[in-house]
C-alpha positions as CSV (number, residue, x, y, z in Angstrom):
1,X,56.7,4.4,55.5
2,X,54.5,2.0,57.0
3,X,51.7,0.5,55.1
4,X,49.9,3.0,56.9
5,X,51.0,5.7,56.2
6,X,51.4,5.9,52.5
7,X,48.8,7.7,49.6
8,X,45.7,5.8,49.2
9,X,43.6,7.3,46.2
10,X,39.8,5.8,46.8
11,X,37.6,5.7,43.4
12,X,33.7,6.1,44.9
13,X,30.6,4.3,43.9
14,X,27.5,5.1,42.5
15,X,26.0,2.0,44.1
16,X,22.9,2.3,46.8
17,X,24.7,1.1,49.1
18,X,27.8,1.7,52.2
19,X,31.1,2.2,50.4
20,X,33.9,1.5,53.2
21,X,37.1,3.7,52.2
22,X,39.4,3.2,55.6
23,X,39.6,1.1,58.0
24,X,41.5,2.2,60.2
25,X,45.1,0.6,61.3
26,X,45.5,-1.8,58.2
27,X,45.0,1.8,55.5
28,X,45.8,4.2,57.8
29,X,47.3,5.4,61.3
30,X,43.8,5.1,63.0
31,X,40.6,7.1,60.5
32,X,38.2,4.9,59.5
33,X,35.9,6.7,56.4
34,X,32.9,5.4,54.6
35,X,30.6,6.6,52.0
36,X,26.9,6.6,53.2
37,X,23.6,5.8,50.9
38,X,19.8,6.9,53.3
39,X,17.1,6.7,51.2
40,X,14.0,9.0,52.3
41,X,12.5,8.7,55.0
42,X,15.2,6.4,57.0
43,X,18.4,7.6,58.9
44,X,21.6,6.0,60.0
45,X,20.8,4.7,62.9
46,X,21.5,6.5,66.1
47,X,25.2,5.7,67.4
48,X,28.0,7.2,69.8
49,X,31.3,9.2,68.7
50,X,32.5,7.6,72.4
51,X,36.2,8.4,72.5
52,X,36.6,9.5,68.6
53,X,36.1,12.7,66.4
54,X,33.3,12.3,63.1
55,X,33.5,14.5,60.1
56,X,30.5,14.1,58.0
57,X,31.1,15.4,54.2
58,X,27.2,15.8,52.6
59,X,27.2,15.2,49.1
60,X,23.3,15.0,47.8
61,X,20.5,15.0,49.7
62,X,18.6,17.2,52.2
63,X,18.9,16.3,56.5
64,X,19.1,16.2,59.6
65,X,22.0,15.7,62.1
66,X,20.2,14.8,65.0
67,X,21.9,15.2,68.5
68,X,21.6,14.0,71.3
69,X,17.9,13.7,72.9
70,X,16.1,17.4,71.5
71,X,18.8,19.0,68.9
72,X,18.9,19.0,65.3
73,X,20.7,20.2,62.5
74,X,19.6,20.5,58.8
75,X,22.3,19.0,57.0
76,X,22.7,17.8,52.9
77,X,24.4,19.0,49.6
78,X,27.0,20.9,50.6
79,X,26.9,21.0,53.7
80,X,29.7,19.6,56.7
81,X,29.4,18.8,60.3
82,X,31.5,18.0,62.9
83,X,30.0,15.8,65.1
84,X,32.7,16.2,69.1
85,X,33.9,12.7,71.1
86,X,31.4,11.1,72.9
87,X,28.5,12.4,71.1
88,X,24.6,10.8,70.5
89,X,23.8,11.5,67.0
90,X,21.6,9.7,64.2
91,X,21.6,11.0,60.0
92,X,17.8,11.1,58.8
93,X,16.9,11.4,55.9
94,X,14.3,14.1,55.2
95,X,14.2,14.7,51.3
96,X,12.8,12.6,48.3
97,X,16.4,12.1,47.0
98,X,18.8,10.0,48.4
99,X,20.8,11.6,51.2
100,X,24.5,10.8,50.7
101,X,27.9,11.5,52.5
102,X,31.1,10.6,53.5
103,X,32.3,10.1,57.1
104,X,35.8,10.0,58.5
105,X,36.4,8.7,62.0
106,X,39.9,9.2,63.3
107,X,40.6,9.2,67.4
108,X,41.1,12.2,69.9
109,X,43.7,13.4,71.2
110,X,46.0,15.7,72.0
111,X,48.0,15.9,68.5
112,X,47.4,18.4,66.0
113,X,47.7,18.6,62.7
114,X,48.9,20.7,59.7
């Protein structure tokens, strides 16, 4: 078993800031992950998934997942979003409480998992 093939248990903190969870090759086989904390009326910033796919797991708050130039989806506590490769997106907090979510980003490929 290599360093990228071991089980990890990571404690989530409750600080009002970004928390890195997985940084890629040193902890996994290429997946990156983090906990995002967005204050009301703020966003994470528009960016692309490029050659990666991404999952967002919303822990608290409410907001909008903005896709491309015009598409938007309501997100918040209890929602999970999948974002395919090459997708321009942003997450905006539209509520009065912090919007907190976990993202997991992995290289898109033809491998199937079980």
